[in-house]
N, C-alpha and C positions, 0 to 999 in steps of 0.2 A: 498674550496668549502663550501657554506653555508649549515649548518645542521639544520634540523627541528625536532621537537619532534614527530609530527604526520603529515602524509600525507594522504589525502583522494582522492580516484580516483572514479569519478562518482558523479555528483552533482544534482541528483534527490532529492526527499524529504528525503531519508534515509541518503545520503551522506551530504546533506546540514545540516541536524540535527546533524550528527556526527561532522562536521566541527565546527558548532556553539558551541556544548557542550564541545569540546576539547579546543577551544579558550577561552570559558568562564572560564575554569579551569586555565587560564593563560599560556597555552602551546603555543609554536611556531608552527603554523599550516600553511600548504600549501595544496591547493586542486585543482583538475584538472577536467575539463569537456570537453569532446571531441567535443561537439557541442556548439552552443551559449546558453547562459542562457535562460531558459524558452522555450526550444525547444519542438517539438512535436514528437520526435523520440522514446521516452520511455514510461513511465507509470505515470508521475507526472504532466502532463499538464492538461489543461481545467479547469473547475470551481469546481465541487463538488465531494466529496467522503463521503461515509457513515462512521460515527463514532458511535461506540456502545461498551458497556461492555459485552453484551450478546454474548455467544459463546458456541458451544457444547463441547469444550475442556477446562478444568479448567486452564491449563497453560496460555491460551489466556485471560481468564477472569482476572486472576491475573495481567498480563502485561497491559491489558486495563485499569484497575483501576489505575495503576501507570501512565499510559499515560494521563489520564484525569487531574491528578495533574500537569503534565508537560505541557499540553495544557494551563492550567490556568496561569502557570508561563510565558509561551511564549506570551500569550495575554497581560499580564501585562508588559512584557519587551518591546513589540512592540507598545503598546497603540492601538492595532487594535483588532477588533472582528473577530476571525478566525472561531469560531464555532457558529452554529445556532441549538439549541435543538428543535426538533420537536416531539419527541416520535417516536417509531418504532414498526412495526409489522413484525413478521416472521410467514409465513403461512406454516403449516406442514400437508400435506395430510396423512390421517390415513392409507389408503389402498395401498400406494406405498412407496418404499424405499426412504429415504431422508437423506442427510448429517446432517440434524438437528434433527434426531430422539432422540438423547441423550440430546438435548438442555434443556428441562424442568428439567430433573434430575440434570444436571450440575448447573442450576440456583438455584435449591433447595440446593444442596450441598455447593455451594459457597455463599449462603444467599444473592443472588442478587435480589432486588425487581422486581417483575414482576406480570403480570396478564395473566391468561389463558382464552381465550374468544372463544365462539362458533360462528358459522356463523351468527346467529341472532343478537348476541351482537355486532359483528363487523359492520353489516349493520346498526344497530341502531345508532352507534357512528360515523361511516364513510359510509354514503350511497353511496359514489362514488364507493365502491367495490361491486362486485357481486361474491360471492364464494359459493360453494356447502356445504351442511350440513356435508360432510365427511372430512371437513378441520378444523383443530384447528389453532388458532392464538395466538401467544405469544407476549404480549405487554410489552415493557420496556420504561419507561418515559425518561430515560437519553440518548436515541438514537438521533442522529441528523446528521448534515452536517458539514464537514470541507471544507473551501474554498481552493482548491488545489493550483492553481498558486500563490495566495496571500501568502499562507503558505510557499511555497518554497522560494519566494522572500524575505519574512520576515526573514527566517532563514539565508539566505545568507547575508542580510543586517546586522543582528546581529553578524554573524561571522566576517565580515569585521570590525564592530565597536569594536570588541575585539582584532583586530590585525591580523586576518587570511588573507592570500593572496589567492584569488580565481582566477583561470585562466580558461577562456573560450576558445573554439576553440583550445584546447591543448590536443590532444589524447595521451594516454600513450601507448607506444609500448611494454614496458616490465618492470616488477619489478624484480630486481635481489638482492637476499639476499647476504649480505656481511659475510665473514667468521668470522669477528670480532664482528658481530652483527649489526643490522640495515639493511636498504634496500636502494638500488639505484633505482630511478624512471627515466626511459629513455623516453624522448619525442622528437619530431622533433625540439623543441625549447631549447633543452639542457637536462643535467642530474641534478637531485635533490636528496638530501640525507635526510633520516628521520630515526629516531629510530624505528618507527612503521608505517605501512601503512594499511589503511582500504580500502577494495575493496567493493564498493557499485555500481557495474558495471552491475548488472542485466543480460540481455541477452548476454553481452559481457564478462562475468566472465571467462568462460573457455578459452578464447583467452589468458588471462593473467596467468591462472593457468597451461596451457599446458606445458610451458617451465619448470615449477616446478614439473612436473610429477603428476599433480593432475587433475582429471576430475570429475565434478559433473554432474550426469545425469539431464539434464534440458530439458523441453519442452517449446518451444517458439511459440507463436501464435499471430495472429492479431485479436483483438476483436473490438467491436464497440458499441456505444450507440447512441440512437436517441432522439432528442428533438421534442416533440409534442406540438402543440398549442391546448389546450382544449377549448371547447365551452364556458365554464364558468370558467374563470381563478380565480375568487374569491373563488370558492369551493376548489381550490388546493393551497391556500396560506399556508405557514408553520404552522400557528396557527389553520388550519382547516383540514390539511391532513398530514399524517405521512410519514416518510421514510418507505419503505416496501421491504421485501425479500420473494420471492416465493421459498420455500424450496423443490421443486419437482425436477424431472429429465425430461427435463432440468430445471435449476434454472434461475430465472429472478430477477431483482431488480429495484427499482425506487425511484424517489424523487418528492417532491412537487415543486411548483414554487420557483425559487431561483435566484433572481437578474434579472429575465426577465419573461415574461408571457408564460412560457413553463413548461411542466413536462418532466423529463428525465427518460429513461428506457433502460435496456440492458439485454442481456443474459450473464450469468457468465460461463466462460470456455467452449467455443464452439469447441475446438480442431481444429481451423482453422490454422493448423500448417504451420510454415515458419521459415526462419532465418531473422535477421535484414536486410540482403542484399536483400532478396526476398520480403520484405514487399512492398505492392503496395500503401497503404494509400487510396485505393479505397474500398468503402463499398461493402459488400457481399449482393446481392439481396436476396439470400436464407435466410440469417440471419435476414435481415430486414423484410421479409415476415413472418418468424416464430415469430418474436417479435410482429409485427402488429397483427397477428392472435391471439396471446395470449392476447394482450391488449384489443381487441374487446370484449372478453368475461369476462375478469377479471376486467377491468375498462371501462364499456360500455360508449360510447360517439360517436354517429353517425357522428357528424360534426367535430370531432377532426382531425387536419391536421398535418402531419409530416413536420417539417421545415428543419432539417439538421441532418446528421449522422456524427459522429466523430469517428475516429479509434484510437486505442491505442495498446499497446503491453503487453502481459502477458508472464511472465517467471515463469514456474512452477517447483518446486523442488519435489523430491520423497515424496509422501504422503502429498504434499502441506505444509510441515512443514517449519517454518522459519529456517534460518541459521544465527546464531549470535555466531561466534566462530573463534578462531585462527586456522590456518592450523595445522594438527597433526604433520607435519614434519617441521614446521617453525612457531614458536609462534610470530614472528615479523610481520606476515601477517595475518590480521583479515578479515574475509569474512562476509558480511551482505547481505542476500537475503530474500526478503519479500514474495515470492510466490504469487504475485498479490493480496494480501489482507492486506498489511502492513500500508497503509496510516494512518489509524485510530490510529496506535500504534507509529507513526513516532517520536514524541519527546522523548518517552521512548526508542524506538529502537535505535535511534541515540545516546542517552545518554549511553546505555549499551555498544555500540561499542566503544565510547570514553573512558568509564571506563575500558574496557578490554585493550585498547591501553595504557592508562596512568597507571593504577593500576595493570593490570594483572588479574583483577577480576571485577565483577559487582555485585551490590546489588540486581539486578533482578535475578530471577531463570531462567536461560537459559539452564538448564541441558538437556532439550529435544530438544534444537536447535543447536546441534553439526553438524559437517561435516558428511553427511550420510555414513554409512558403505559401501554402494554401490559405493562410490567415489573411484577412483583409485589413490593411493598415493604411490610414491616412491621418495626417496631423490635424488636430482640432485647435491648435494654438495659433 
């Protein structure tokens, strides 16, 4: 039976990055995707994702800085432009609780270049916004957009170019640790053997962990973004309008025009709970109305028209922390979960997973990204 150094299960952006990074190290890699490549069932499809170094938690600032270097190397390797830097604003209401309350302090502690702007300053530079005087805005010049589907395809192409075997429409039924070390991967198309396996299986993670006696508390929900046609598309081009995040409760985010004459916006974490099997792919009228109402006051434009709404899937870990870690009871199985905010980190996230599989350690500080203590773990061997 053919033996591989590294197997990857799940070929969204994190799995594709891990497969590429492992293959680039000269390892024999096989990877499995249960759906077709580029599918719409997970969290890595469509066009744009925010990329930024700014974050309220220092551990993410550090990983983001590494990721920017990996993004540059990825662009050089592919010969493609994957990032568009637009600058970015995070709006923090002073009078309400916000997940971004610690942002300014973290940016100072980590020496990350930024500007703190009041409402008047924001409106002077970007008159498209209409914000109250009780809101502060944090501007970071290195914020921008990553092209989502192009990035995933580029990583998969590079993985193949380095010798990795990528199998689509090949669900993994079970990963079985071997007593002598290594893992057997069972699929409807046969069994495969690898020294290490990386699980980047998002909402389907616990299905593969259950036979191993492990359960990670995950919340899965269907989210959505809407593309709007502004009256004046010239005012929303990437050189005139930034990526933005409304750090209130609820939180919203949005993009300038990107590849088409539309702006994109959505709510973050709506708790529209479901399982992958229950997902409808049908937009929620309530979420659409909530977003539209917010946009009317935040970016006023009476003639703006909604063109389409696209759904995606969020898989949220406890405290929304990343998981980049081998299982406590089996170091040959490594889990990667991005908690629905990992795309910006993807090249570094995948590299860290590959380094754990190959070297048993990573140069990135993943000390806070372990398996949650709330996870149920017991040996099945």
